[in-house]
N, CA and C atoms as an extended XYZ file, in Angstrom:
360
Properties=species:S:1:pos:R:3:atomname:S:1:resname:S:1:resid:I:1 pbc="F F F"
N         4.791      -20.467       -7.912 N   MET     1
C         3.531      -19.734       -8.080 CA  MET     1
C         3.793      -18.245       -7.838 C   MET     1
N         3.246      -17.436       -8.698 N   GLU     2
C         3.389      -15.999       -8.541 CA  GLU     2
C         2.647      -15.541       -7.294 C   GLU     2
N         3.237      -14.626       -6.571 N   ARG     3
C         2.671      -14.201       -5.290 CA  ARG     3
C         1.267      -13.625       -5.418 C   ARG     3
N         0.975      -12.899       -6.509 N   LYS     4
C        -0.348      -12.283       -6.619 CA  LYS     4
C        -1.453      -13.321       -6.771 C   LYS     4
N        -1.072      -14.569       -7.094 N   TYR     5
C        -2.066      -15.640       -7.215 CA  TYR     5
C        -2.121      -16.516       -5.968 C   TYR     5
N        -1.243      -16.269       -5.014 N   ASP     6
C        -1.210      -17.041       -3.777 CA  ASP     6
C        -2.147      -16.366       -2.774 C   ASP     6
N        -3.261      -17.016       -2.504 N   LEU     7
C        -4.303      -16.421       -1.677 CA  LEU     7
C        -3.830      -16.123       -0.257 C   LEU     7
N        -3.086      -17.025        0.339 N   GLU     8
C        -2.586      -16.780        1.693 CA  GLU     8
C        -1.690      -15.538        1.702 C   GLU     8
N        -0.793      -15.434        0.723 N   TYR     9
C         0.074      -14.257        0.642 CA  TYR     9
C        -0.751      -12.990        0.489 C   TYR     9
N        -1.756      -13.026       -0.378 N   ARG    10
C        -2.582      -11.837       -0.601 CA  ARG    10
C        -3.302      -11.413        0.671 C   ARG    10
N        -3.792      -12.370        1.434 N   LEU    11
C        -4.484      -12.044        2.683 CA  LEU    11
C        -3.523      -11.487        3.727 C   LEU    11
N        -2.321      -12.039        3.790 N   ILE    12
C        -1.313      -11.534        4.724 CA  ILE    12
C        -0.898      -10.128        4.305 C   ILE    12
N        -0.697       -9.917        3.012 N   ASP    13
C        -0.336       -8.601        2.504 CA  ASP    13
C        -1.457       -7.592        2.785 C   ASP    13
N        -2.705       -8.014        2.573 N   PHE    14
C        -3.851       -7.150        2.852 CA  PHE    14
C        -3.866       -6.765        4.332 C   PHE    14
N        -3.660       -7.733        5.223 N   ALA    15
C        -3.632       -7.465        6.665 CA  ALA    15
C        -2.522       -6.478        7.003 C   ALA    15
N        -1.360       -6.677        6.425 N   SER    16
C        -0.223       -5.790        6.671 CA  SER    16
C        -0.521       -4.367        6.202 C   SER    16
N        -1.134       -4.251        5.033 N   GLU    17
C        -1.495       -2.924        4.501 CA  GLU    17
C        -2.571       -2.260        5.373 C   GLU    17
N        -3.496       -3.051        5.886 N   ILE    18
C        -4.536       -2.526        6.782 CA  ILE    18
C        -3.898       -1.981        8.061 C   ILE    18
N        -2.928       -2.711        8.603 N   ILE    19
C        -2.239       -2.270        9.813 CA  ILE    19
C        -1.580       -0.908        9.569 C   ILE    19
N        -0.847       -0.785        8.474 N   SER    20
C        -0.186        0.487        8.150 CA  SER    20
C        -1.204        1.597        7.938 C   SER    20
N        -2.272        1.264        7.220 N   PHE    21
C        -3.298        2.261        6.913 CA  PHE    21
C        -3.976        2.771        8.184 C   PHE    21
N        -4.336        1.867        9.086 N   THR    22
C        -5.026        2.307       10.307 CA  THR    22
C        -4.104        3.170       11.169 C   THR    22
N        -2.812        2.893       11.124 N   ASP    23
C        -1.854        3.730       11.865 CA  ASP    23
C        -1.749        5.136       11.288 C   ASP    23
N        -2.163        5.313       10.031 N   SER    24
C        -2.031        6.612        9.377 CA  SER    24
C        -3.308        7.462        9.439 C   SER    24
N        -4.361        6.948       10.064 N   LEU    25
C        -5.611        7.706       10.124 CA  LEU    25
C        -5.427        8.987       10.935 C   LEU    25
N        -6.286        9.960       10.667 N   VAL    26
C        -6.218       11.219       11.404 CA  VAL    26
C        -6.436       10.945       12.895 C   VAL    26
N        -6.044       11.877       13.702 N   SER    27
C        -6.177       11.714       15.142 CA  SER    27
C        -7.527       12.285       15.600 C   SER    27
N        -8.490       11.390       15.812 N   SER    28
C        -9.796       11.785       16.317 CA  SER    28
C       -10.456       10.575       16.956 C   SER    28
N       -11.486       10.842       17.736 N   LYS    29
C       -12.222        9.752       18.388 CA  LYS    29
C       -12.852        8.830       17.337 C   LYS    29
N       -13.437        9.423       16.303 N   ALA    30
C       -14.079        8.632       15.240 CA  ALA    30
C       -13.060        7.795       14.478 C   ALA    30
N       -11.909        8.388       14.168 N   ALA    31
C       -10.873        7.654       13.443 CA  ALA    31
C       -10.333        6.505       14.286 C   ALA    31
N       -10.196        6.739       15.577 N   SER    32
C        -9.733        5.686       16.478 CA  SER    32
C       -10.733        4.523       16.500 C   SER    32
N       -12.011        4.854       16.580 N   HIS    33
C       -13.053        3.827       16.598 CA  HIS    33
C       -13.075        3.036       15.293 C   HIS    33
N       -13.139        3.767       14.169 N   MET    34
C       -13.211        3.092       12.868 CA  MET    34
C       -11.910        2.354       12.554 C   MET    34
N       -10.793        2.920       12.980 N   GLY    35
C        -9.514        2.246       12.786 CA  GLY    35
C        -9.462        0.920       13.523 C   GLY    35
N        -9.989        0.910       14.739 N   GLY    36
C       -10.038       -0.329       15.511 CA  GLY    36
C       -10.913       -1.384       14.849 C   GLY    36
N       -12.064       -0.942       14.353 N   GLN    37
C       -12.965       -1.864       13.642 CA  GLN    37
C       -12.266       -2.452       12.420 C   GLN    37
N       -11.647       -1.563       11.627 N   LEU    38
C       -10.966       -2.007       10.407 CA  LEU    38
C        -9.767       -2.891       10.729 C   LEU    38
N        -9.057       -2.554       11.779 N   LEU    39
C        -7.904       -3.359       12.178 CA  LEU    39
C        -8.329       -4.796       12.494 C   LEU    39
N        -9.433       -4.941       13.213 N   ARG    40
C        -9.921       -6.289       13.551 CA  ARG    40
C       -10.424       -7.035       12.312 C   ARG    40
N       -11.295       -6.383       11.543 N   SER    41
C       -11.892       -7.085       10.400 CA  SER    41
C       -10.901       -7.269        9.255 C   SER    41
N        -9.927       -6.378        9.133 N   GLY    42
C        -8.976       -6.462        8.029 CA  GLY    42
C        -7.829       -7.429        8.248 C   GLY    42
N        -7.551       -7.759        9.501 N   THR    43
C        -6.497       -8.739        9.776 CA  THR    43
C        -7.070      -10.141        9.989 C   THR    43
N        -8.320      -10.210       10.323 N   SER    44
C        -8.986      -11.488       10.589 CA  SER    44
C        -9.005      -12.460        9.394 C   SER    44
N        -9.223      -12.005        8.158 N   PRO    45
C        -9.294      -12.964        7.044 CA  PRO    45
C        -8.049      -13.839        6.899 C   PRO    45
N        -6.868      -13.269        7.052 N   ALA    46
C        -5.647      -14.069        6.922 CA  ALA    46
C        -5.595      -15.162        7.991 C   ALA    46
N        -5.977      -14.793        9.207 N   LEU    47
C        -5.946      -15.761       10.306 CA  LEU    47
C        -6.998      -16.852       10.124 C   LEU    47
N        -8.190      -16.455        9.725 N   ASN    48
C        -9.258      -17.438        9.524 CA  ASN    48
C        -9.010      -18.323        8.302 C   ASN    48
N        -8.361      -17.782        7.294 N   TYR    49
C        -8.013      -18.593        6.129 CA  TYR    49
C        -7.024      -19.681        6.535 C   TYR    49
N        -6.090      -19.318        7.414 N   GLY    50
C        -5.156      -20.317        7.937 CA  GLY    50
C        -5.891      -21.434        8.657 C   GLY    50
N        -6.912      -21.063        9.422 N   GLU    51
C        -7.729      -22.077       10.110 CA  GLU    51
C        -8.503      -22.929        9.116 C   GLU    51
N        -9.027      -22.297        8.076 N   ALA    52
C        -9.812      -23.028        7.072 CA  ALA    52
C        -8.963      -24.104        6.395 C   ALA    52
N        -7.686      -23.812        6.205 N   GLN    53
C        -6.801      -24.773        5.534 CA  GLN    53
C        -6.675      -26.080        6.311 C   GLN    53
N        -6.928      -26.009        7.600 N   SER    54
C        -6.866      -27.237        8.400 CA  SER    54
C        -8.243      -27.597        8.941 C   SER    54
N        -9.271      -27.265        8.164 N   GLY    55
C       -10.642      -27.594        8.559 CA  GLY    55
C       -10.794      -29.077        8.812 C   GLY    55
N       -11.609      -29.410        9.799 N   GLU    56
C       -11.782      -30.807       10.184 CA  GLU    56
C       -12.653      -31.589        9.209 C   GLU    56
N       -13.421      -30.867        8.413 N   SER    57
C       -14.289      -31.497        7.425 CA  SER    57
C       -14.571      -30.487        6.327 C   SER    57
N       -15.210      -30.924        5.265 N   ARG    58
C       -15.586      -30.006        4.187 CA  ARG    58
C       -16.544      -28.940        4.727 C   ARG    58
N       -17.468      -29.380        5.586 N   LYS    59
C       -18.434      -28.439        6.180 CA  LYS    59
C       -17.712      -27.390        7.032 C   LYS    59
N       -16.726      -27.809        7.814 N   ASP    60
C       -15.942      -26.894        8.641 CA  ASP    60
C       -15.149      -25.925        7.762 C   ASP    60
N       -14.559      -26.448        6.686 N   PHE    61
C       -13.820      -25.607        5.734 CA  PHE    61
C       -14.732      -24.523        5.166 C   PHE    61
N       -15.910      -24.896        4.722 N   ILE    62
C       -16.864      -23.935        4.146 CA  ILE    62
C       -17.253      -22.891        5.193 C   ILE    62
N       -17.517      -23.332        6.407 N   HIS    63
C       -17.890      -22.408        7.485 CA  HIS    63
C       -16.788      -21.365        7.715 C   HIS    63
N       -15.540      -21.812        7.790 N   LYS    64
C       -14.428      -20.892        8.031 CA  LYS    64
C       -14.211      -19.957        6.843 C   LYS    64
N       -14.434      -20.458        5.638 N   MET    65
C       -14.319      -19.610        4.447 CA  MET    65
C       -15.401      -18.521        4.468 C   MET    65
N       -16.582      -18.867        4.967 N   LYS    66
C       -17.657      -17.870        5.080 CA  LYS    66
C       -17.307      -16.799        6.112 C   LYS    66
N       -16.588      -17.166        7.156 N   ILE    67
C       -16.135      -16.178        8.144 CA  ILE    67
C       -15.149      -15.221        7.484 C   ILE    67
N       -14.232      -15.750        6.665 N   VAL    68
C       -13.294      -14.898        5.925 CA  VAL    68
C       -14.069      -13.896        5.077 C   VAL    68
N       -15.072      -14.379        4.354 N   LEU    69
C       -15.887      -13.520        3.492 CA  LEU    69
C       -16.614      -12.451        4.300 C   LEU    69
N       -17.173      -12.827        5.423 N   LYS    70
C       -17.884      -11.882        6.298 CA  LYS    70
C       -16.947      -10.765        6.768 C   LYS    70
N       -15.753      -11.117        7.162 N   GLU    71
C       -14.780      -10.128        7.636 CA  GLU    71
C       -14.316       -9.214        6.503 C   GLU    71
N       -14.163       -9.770        5.309 N   LEU    72
C       -13.787       -8.943        4.158 CA  LEU    72
C       -14.888       -7.941        3.830 C   LEU    72
N       -16.127       -8.377        3.908 N   ARG    73
C       -17.239       -7.465        3.643 CA  ARG    73
C       -17.313       -6.364        4.706 C   ARG    73
N       -17.048       -6.713        5.940 N   GLU    74
C       -17.023       -5.712        7.004 CA  GLU    74
C       -15.897       -4.704        6.746 C   GLU    74
N       -14.756       -5.199        6.309 N   SER    75
C       -13.622       -4.320        6.000 CA  SER    75
C       -13.971       -3.361        4.871 C   SER    75
N       -14.659       -3.863        3.867 N   ARG    76
C       -15.047       -3.008        2.738 CA  ARG    76
C       -15.926       -1.853        3.207 C   ARG    76
N       -16.895       -2.144        4.046 N   VAL    77
C       -17.786       -1.093        4.553 CA  VAL    77
C       -17.000       -0.107        5.419 C   VAL    77
N       -16.110       -0.607        6.261 N   ALA    78
C       -15.302        0.276        7.108 CA  ALA    78
C       -14.441        1.209        6.254 C   ALA    78
N       -13.838        0.681        5.197 N   LEU    79
C       -13.033        1.515        4.303 CA  LEU    79
C       -13.881        2.603        3.650 C   LEU    79
N       -15.101        2.258        3.275 N   LYS    80
C       -16.001        3.244        2.669 CA  LYS    80
C       -16.390        4.331        3.668 C   LYS    80
N       -16.653        3.929        4.911 N   ILE    81
C       -17.008        4.907        5.958 CA  ILE    81
C       -15.832        5.836        6.224 C   ILE    81
N       -14.641        5.274        6.307 N   ILE    82
C       -13.439        6.077        6.556 CA  ILE    82
C       -13.251        7.103        5.438 C   ILE    82
N       -13.433        6.688        4.193 N   ALA    83
C       -13.276        7.610        3.061 CA  ALA    83
C       -14.353        8.688        3.093 C   ALA    83
N       -15.599        8.293        3.280 N   LYS    84
C       -16.717        9.232        3.265 CA  LYS    84
C       -16.617       10.233        4.415 C   LYS    84
N       -16.122        9.789        5.548 N   SER    85
C       -16.008       10.643        6.736 CA  SER    85
C       -14.706       11.429        6.767 C   SER    85
N       -13.884       11.241        5.742 N   LYS    86
C       -12.602       11.957        5.643 CA  LYS    86
C       -11.706       11.722        6.867 C   LYS    86
N       -11.608       10.457        7.248 N   LEU    87
C       -10.777       10.098        8.397 CA  LEU    87
C        -9.351        9.742        7.977 C   LEU    87
N        -9.088        9.866        6.671 N   THR    88
C        -7.747        9.605        6.156 CA  THR    88
C        -7.358       10.686        5.165 C   THR    88
N        -6.059       10.927        5.105 N   GLU    89
C        -5.528       11.822        4.084 CA  GLU    89
C        -4.928       10.994        2.950 C   GLU    89
N        -4.923        9.683        3.127 N   GLU    90
C        -4.352        8.769        2.134 CA  GLU    90
C        -5.466        8.149        1.291 C   GLU    90
N        -6.118        8.985        0.492 N   ASN    91
C        -7.243        8.509       -0.311 CA  ASN    91
C        -6.833        7.457       -1.333 C   ASN    91
N        -5.635        7.591       -1.905 N   ASN    92
C        -5.178        6.592       -2.869 CA  ASN    92
C        -5.016        5.230       -2.211 C   ASN    92
N        -4.459        5.215       -1.007 N   LYS    93
C        -4.281        3.951       -0.281 CA  LYS    93
C        -5.638        3.341        0.059 C   LYS    93
N        -6.597        4.187        0.439 N   ASN    94
C        -7.946        3.705        0.736 CA  ASN    94
C        -8.541        3.036       -0.502 C   ASN    94
N        -8.389        3.677       -1.660 N   GLU    95
C        -8.909        3.114       -2.921 CA  GLU    95
C        -8.216        1.805       -3.277 C   GLU    95
N        -6.900        1.737       -3.076 N   GLU    96
C        -6.162        0.503       -3.345 CA  GLU    96
C        -6.661       -0.629       -2.452 C   GLU    96
N        -6.857       -0.323       -1.175 N   LEU    97
C        -7.347       -1.339       -0.237 CA  LEU    97
C        -8.764       -1.778       -0.586 C   LEU    97
N        -9.599       -0.830       -0.985 N   LEU    98
C       -10.967       -1.175       -1.404 CA  LEU    98
C       -10.940       -2.088       -2.620 C   LEU    98
N       -10.084       -1.785       -3.574 N   ASP    99
C        -9.969       -2.609       -4.777 CA  ASP    99
C        -9.529       -4.028       -4.427 C   ASP    99
N        -8.488       -4.146       -3.615 N   GLU   100
C        -8.012       -5.467       -3.213 CA  GLU   100
C        -9.082       -6.215       -2.418 C   GLU   100
N        -9.768       -5.515       -1.552 N   CYS   101
C       -10.834       -6.119       -0.755 CA  CYS   101
C       -11.930       -6.666       -1.668 C   CYS   101
N       -12.327       -5.876       -2.663 N   ASN   102
C       -13.349       -6.325       -3.615 CA  ASN   102
C       -12.889       -7.550       -4.396 C   ASN   102
N       -11.627       -7.557       -4.806 N   GLN   103
C       -11.100       -8.725       -5.521 CA  GLN   103
C       -11.120       -9.964       -4.631 C   GLN   103
N       -10.694       -9.802       -3.382 N   LEU   104
C       -10.690      -10.923       -2.441 CA  LEU   104
C       -12.113      -11.427       -2.182 C   LEU   104
N       -13.058      -10.516       -2.043 N   ILE   105
C       -14.460      -10.918       -1.848 CA  ILE   105
C       -14.922      -11.767       -3.028 C   ILE   105
N       -14.628      -11.335       -4.239 N   SER   106
C       -15.026      -12.096       -5.435 CA  SER   106
C       -14.418      -13.490       -5.432 C   SER   106
N       -13.143      -13.578       -5.069 N   ILE   107
C       -12.465      -14.876       -5.017 CA  ILE   107
C       -13.137      -15.788       -3.991 C   ILE   107
N       -13.439      -15.251       -2.819 N   PHE   108
C       -14.029      -16.089       -1.768 CA  PHE   108
C       -15.469      -16.471       -2.077 C   PHE   108
N       -16.225      -15.596       -2.719 N   VAL   109
C       -17.590      -15.962       -3.133 CA  VAL   109
C       -17.522      -17.172       -4.061 C   VAL   109
N       -16.637      -17.122       -5.056 N   LYS   110
C       -16.499      -18.241       -6.007 CA  LYS   110
C       -15.972      -19.500       -5.323 C   LYS   110
N       -15.004      -19.332       -4.437 N   SER   111
C       -14.434      -20.490       -3.741 CA  SER   111
C       -15.479      -21.192       -2.883 C   SER   111
N       -16.297      -20.412       -2.196 N   ILE   112
C       -17.349      -20.984       -1.347 CA  ILE   112
C       -18.397      -21.677       -2.214 C   ILE   112
N       -18.774      -21.042       -3.320 N   GLU   113
C       -19.750      -21.668       -4.236 CA  GLU   113
C       -19.219      -23.002       -4.733 C   GLU   113
N       -17.955      -23.033       -5.130 N   THR   114
C       -17.346      -24.272       -5.622 CA  THR   114
C       -17.294      -25.332       -4.534 C   THR   114
N       -16.873      -24.935       -3.335 N   ALA   115
C       -16.786      -25.897       -2.224 CA  ALA   115
C       -18.163      -26.451       -1.872 C   ALA   115
N       -19.190      -25.591       -1.894 N   GLN   116
C       -20.555      -26.049       -1.574 CA  GLN   116
C       -21.072      -26.990       -2.666 C   GLN   116
N       -20.773      -26.671       -3.913 N   ARG   117
C       -21.225      -27.524       -5.025 CA  ARG   117
C       -20.568      -28.890       -4.925 C   ARG   117
N       -19.278      -28.925       -4.569 N   ASN   118
C       -18.566      -30.192       -4.447 CA  ASN   118
C       -18.946      -30.958       -3.187 C   ASN   118
N       -19.490      -30.261       -2.199 N   TYR   119
C       -19.887      -30.886       -0.936 CA  TYR   119
C       -21.233      -31.596       -1.077 C   TYR   119
N       -22.099      -31.020       -1.890 N   SER   120
C       -23.475      -31.543       -2.032 CA  SER   120
C       -23.515      -32.902       -2.665 C   SER   120
């Protein structure tokens, strides 16, 4: 399977890119705060997806997938705040992360819809 289609790989890669990106933010109190928020929400999806893979039931799987989606949405907002507040000099990297985040959100919305339809 090609890596770009492997969801676990994409989430791990996204987390890794978030870690590098937060380390590159400007040095300020606001950047430190927003970087911490993004670091938590941007690394969480990979970890929660791992948990979802071993869900105890279909309902548990769906619940954990919704947590992944929630964290991705939080990451998207944090990336937008960082860009708008000029807390980074790496605008291209911010845009790349936003794009990947949006793609991941779309994938998880569809995956959750499918899982819920099959659960009913």
